[in-house]
C-alpha positions in Angstrom: -56.5 -64.2 45.6 -54.3 -63.5 42.6 -51.2 -61.2 43.7 -48.4 -60.4 41.2 -45.0 -58.5 41.7 -44.8 -55.8 39.0 -41.0 -55.2 37.8 -40.5 -51.4 38.3 -39.2 -51.1 34.9 -42.3 -52.2 33.4 -44.2 -49.1 34.4 -43.8 -45.7 32.5 -42.2 -43.0 34.8 -45.5 -41.4 35.2 -47.3 -44.6 36.3 -44.5 -45.3 38.6 -44.8 -41.7 40.0 -48.4 -42.0 40.5 -48.2 -45.5 42.3 -45.5 -43.9 44.6 -47.4 -40.9 45.3 -50.5 -42.6 46.0 -48.5 -45.0 48.5 -47.0 -42.1 50.3 -50.6 -40.5 50.5 -51.9 -43.4 52.3 -49.0 -43.8 54.7 -47.9 -40.3 55.2 -44.4 -39.1 55.8 -44.1 -39.6 59.5 -40.9 -41.7 59.9 -40.0 -41.1 63.8 -38.7 -38.0 65.3 -38.5 -35.9 62.3 -41.0 -35.9 59.6 -40.1 -36.2 55.9 -41.2 -34.0 53.3 -43.3 -35.7 50.4 -40.3 -35.1 48.2 -38.0 -36.8 50.6 -40.3 -39.7 51.0 -41.0 -40.0 47.1 -37.2 -40.1 46.7 -36.6 -42.9 49.4 -39.4 -45.0 48.2 -38.4 -44.7 44.4 -34.6 -45.4 45.6 -35.7 -48.6 47.3 -37.7 -49.8 44.4 -35.1 -49.1 41.9 -32.5 -51.1 44.2 -34.5 -53.8 44.7 -35.1 -53.3 48.4 -38.9 -52.8 47.7 -41.2 -54.4 45.2 -44.6 -53.2 43.8 -47.4 -55.7 44.5 -50.7 -55.9 42.5 -53.6 -57.6 44.0 -56.1 -58.5 41.3 -58.9 -59.1 43.8 -59.0 -56.0 45.5 -57.3 -54.0 42.4 -55.0 -52.2 44.3 -51.0 -51.7 44.1 -49.0 -51.7 47.3 -45.3 -51.4 48.1 -43.5 -53.9 50.2 -39.7 -54.1 51.5 -38.5 -57.1 50.4 -37.7 -58.0 54.1 -41.5 -57.7 55.0 -42.9 -61.0 56.5 -46.0 -60.4 54.5 -44.2 -60.6 51.5 -42.4 -63.6 52.4 -45.8 -65.3 53.0 -46.9 -64.0 49.7 -44.1 -65.8 48.0 -44.9 -69.0 49.7 -48.4 -69.2 48.1 
């Protein structure tokens, strides 16, 4: 399994938008008692990526891109590989 962290600044604005929109479509906009609009969710995810609170991960084997919070235990396991 080959995993790569993709720096946000290496993507075009259009590509970043597509990755974020696809991520949101997979995980929805339900964040508890109140549901966030897709626009709000987009801004929140983009903000976390830009501030370094989340990272883009590309899996060569699955040919997928995902977004993880930097505090996610799964990401810490990937860093150990």
